[in-house]
C-alpha positions as CSV (number, residue, x, y, z in Angstrom):
1,M,4.4,-94.2,-36.9
2,I,4.1,-90.5,-35.1
3,K,6.7,-91.4,-32.8
4,E,9.4,-92.4,-36.1
5,N,8.0,-88.8,-37.7
6,I,8.4,-86.7,-34.9
7,K,11.5,-88.5,-34.2
8,K,12.9,-86.8,-37.9
9,W,11.6,-83.3,-36.5
10,H,13.4,-83.7,-33.3
11,E,16.2,-84.4,-36.0
12,H,16.1,-81.5,-38.0
13,I,16.0,-79.2,-34.5
14,K,19.1,-80.2,-33.6
15,G,20.6,-80.2,-37.3
16,E,21.2,-84.4,-37.9
17,F,18.1,-84.6,-40.8
18,P,19.7,-84.3,-44.0
19,G,16.5,-83.3,-46.0
20,G,15.4,-81.0,-43.9
21,F,12.1,-78.8,-44.5
22,D,11.6,-80.3,-48.3
23,E,11.7,-83.2,-46.5
24,L,9.5,-82.8,-43.3
25,L,7.2,-80.8,-45.1
26,A,3.8,-81.5,-47.3
27,D,3.4,-79.3,-50.3
28,D,0.1,-77.9,-49.1
29,V,1.0,-77.9,-45.5
30,I,-0.7,-75.1,-43.2
31,F,1.5,-73.0,-40.7
32,Y,-0.4,-71.3,-38.3
33,S,1.8,-68.7,-36.6
34,P,1.1,-66.8,-33.2
35,I,1.9,-63.6,-34.3
36,V,0.2,-63.5,-37.7
37,F,-3.7,-63.5,-38.4
38,S,-4.5,-65.6,-41.3
39,P,-2.7,-69.1,-42.2
40,Q,0.4,-69.7,-44.2
41,K,-0.3,-72.4,-46.5
42,G,2.6,-73.7,-48.6
43,K,5.9,-75.3,-48.3
44,D,7.8,-72.5,-49.3
45,L,5.8,-70.1,-46.8
46,T,5.8,-72.5,-43.6
47,T,9.7,-73.3,-44.3
48,L,9.8,-69.4,-43.8
49,Y,7.9,-68.8,-40.9
50,L,9.8,-71.7,-39.3
51,M,13.3,-70.8,-40.6
52,A,12.8,-67.3,-38.7
53,A,11.1,-69.3,-35.6
54,G,14.6,-70.7,-35.4
55,N,16.4,-67.7,-35.5
56,T,14.5,-66.1,-33.6
57,F,14.1,-68.9,-30.6
58,G,17.6,-69.1,-31.1
59,G,19.1,-67.7,-27.7
60,D,19.5,-64.8,-25.9
61,Q,22.6,-62.7,-26.8
62,S,25.6,-61.7,-24.4
63,R,26.2,-58.3,-23.7
64,D,28.8,-58.6,-26.3
65,G,26.7,-59.4,-28.9
66,T,27.5,-62.7,-29.5
67,L,24.9,-65.5,-29.4
68,Q,24.6,-67.4,-26.0
69,E,24.2,-71.5,-26.6
70,S,20.0,-71.6,-27.1
71,S,18.0,-72.0,-23.8
72,F,15.3,-73.6,-26.8
73,K,14.0,-76.6,-25.1
74,Y,11.1,-79.4,-25.5
75,T,9.8,-79.8,-22.1
76,K,7.0,-82.2,-22.6
77,E,5.4,-84.6,-25.5
78,V,2.5,-86.1,-25.7
79,L,2.0,-88.2,-29.5
80,D,-1.5,-89.6,-30.7
81,G,-2.5,-91.1,-33.6
82,N,-1.0,-88.6,-36.4
83,Q,-0.8,-85.9,-34.0
84,A,2.0,-84.8,-31.8
85,I,2.1,-81.5,-29.2
86,L,5.8,-80.3,-28.0
87,E,5.8,-77.9,-25.6
88,F,8.5,-76.3,-25.2
89,E,10.4,-73.2,-23.1
90,T,13.1,-70.6,-24.0
91,Q,14.2,-67.1,-23.6
92,I,14.7,-64.2,-25.5
93,D,15.5,-61.5,-24.5
94,G,15.5,-61.8,-21.2
95,K,11.7,-63.2,-21.2
96,Y,10.6,-66.1,-20.2
97,V,8.5,-67.9,-23.1
98,N,6.6,-70.9,-23.0
99,G,4.3,-72.5,-26.2
100,V,3.8,-75.9,-27.7
101,D,3.9,-76.5,-31.1
102,I,1.2,-79.0,-32.8
103,I,2.0,-81.1,-35.1
104,T,-0.2,-83.3,-37.6
105,F,1.3,-85.3,-40.5
106,N,-0.6,-86.7,-43.1
107,S,-0.3,-90.5,-44.7
108,E,2.9,-90.0,-45.8
109,G,4.6,-89.1,-42.7
110,K,4.8,-85.1,-43.6
111,I,3.5,-82.5,-42.0
112,S,0.7,-81.2,-43.1
113,E,-0.3,-78.7,-39.7
114,F,2.3,-76.9,-37.8
115,K,0.2,-74.7,-34.9
116,V,2.4,-72.4,-32.7
117,M,0.7,-71.8,-29.4
118,I,2.7,-68.8,-27.4
119,R,2.2,-67.5,-23.4
120,P,2.8,-65.2,-21.4
121,L,1.9,-61.9,-23.4
122,Q,5.2,-60.3,-22.9
123,A,6.1,-63.6,-24.6
124,V,3.9,-62.2,-27.6
125,N,5.0,-59.4,-28.1
126,I,8.7,-60.0,-28.1
127,I,8.4,-63.2,-30.3
128,H,5.9,-60.7,-32.2
129,E,8.5,-58.2,-32.5
130,K,11.2,-60.2,-33.7
131,M,10.1,-62.2,-36.1
132,Q,8.6,-59.3,-37.8
133,E,12.7,-58.7,-37.8
134,M,13.7,-61.6,-38.6
135,L,11.0,-62.0,-41.8
136,K,12.5,-59.0,-43.3
137,Q,16.1,-60.2,-43.3
138,F,14.1,-63.6,-45.0
139,K,12.3,-61.6,-47.7
């Protein structure tokens, strides 16, 4: 079941999953952000944070201000039981970002917990800055 569930996540990342976050996320999902101390609870807040993250991790801008092709990619995947750990890499403003998404699915196959861990420190700092900007735009 975990393979089918994580396949939906990968399809969503590619823009190929028609149900989007509404279909993927449980109503009571909990999101753990690398930049916010308290867990974000519920589908609406989690959607907001994941949308902001998607735009933040979307890729570097070229010198003329246009968005380059996204450098975000998953590099490793560990699936076990109802959990997936997906390691990723990207570049933001020329800074290397490495992290993991730890995703837990409930018995209905919906995401019940989503935790993001980021390294190195310069990546945490740039993500913090960019996510704050992005969240202001979405609110």
